[in-house]
N, C-alpha and C positions, 0 to 999 in steps of 0.2 A: 964450613964444617961438615963434611960427608957424610953419611947418617951409619950404624955400627951395622954388622952384619945380625945381630939380635935385634936390630930395629927393622930393618926393613924386610924380615923373615916373615911371613902370612901365617904360617903352621903348612901351611899343603905339604904332599909326600913332592920329592922330585923329580920328575920323570925320567927313565932312563932306555938309551934305545930297545934294552931286551923285553923291556915294559911293554912300548907300540909295537915291538916287531913281534910278539905272542898274540897281543890285542890285534893284529894287524889280521895273522893265518885264525885265532880265533872267530873272526868274524867271517872272514873268508870261509872257510870252516861249513859255518851257520847258514852262512848265503847257502853256499852249498847244498848246505843237507835239504833245504826251505824248496829249492829249485830240484831236488831229485824226487823230495814227497809229489808236489805237483806235476811236475812233469814225466817225472819217471815210474810213478805208480807205485814210491814205496810200501805206501800208508794205505790201506783200505780208505775207500770214498768215504764211509761216514767219520772217521777219527783224520781225515783232512784236516779240515780245520780247526781241531784241536791241536795237532802235530804244528800247525801252522803259529797257533798264538804264541805254544809253549816256545819253538824254538824265536819269535819274535821276543816272544819275557827274555830271556836267557842274554839273546844278542846286546839288548838295551841296559842288563846287567852288564854287561863283562865291556858296551862302550862307558858307561857310566864311571865304573872302576879302573877299567883302565887306562881312559881316555881323558875322561874327565876329573878324574881320583877324586870322585865321593864317596868317602867307608865313613864307619861306626866308631874310628878313632876320636878321641881327645881332642886332638887341632881340626880336624872335619867337620864336625857337632852343628858348627853355625852356617857351613856349606850346606850339610844333610839337610837342614831343618830349611835352608829357603828355597833349595829345590823341590821340596815336597811339599810345600806350602804354596808354590809355581805352577808345581802339577795339580796338584788339588781346585787351584783358580783357575785351570785350562780345563779340567774334568768338568766343573758347573758350567762355565760358559756352552761347552760342546754339549754338556747335557740339554743344558735348557735351552739354547738354540734349537735341534733336533724337538721336546719337546713344542717348544714355541709352531714352530714349523709341523709338526704333528697336528698338534689342535688346527690350526690354522685350516692344512686340507682336512679335517673329519667335519669346522663348519663352515664349510664354504660353501655357498648356493647350489644346487645341482645348474650347470649349461643346459638350456632343452629348446632347440633350436625352433 
């Protein structure tokens, strides 16, 4: 006995070729814009880091929505919650590692020869 379509549907949105092409083009444009900010000098030096971070976040959101189909819809709440918890745990591990390395560097005995 094979499961029916309603039993196998996990509530995710179905991807279309149009969505993937839009995502690809958007990511290529954002990557090109980041490259242009650094190599083309499109943005003044003090604002370059800010521009790259903004472009990075926009590209991350575009990839999450268009490729991984993470959304705020009723059927995507579980996936979004799992993703946010995972991102939070990764942020804790990275921040904790940086903190430990910084404290280890600060508390090392000076090397005097």
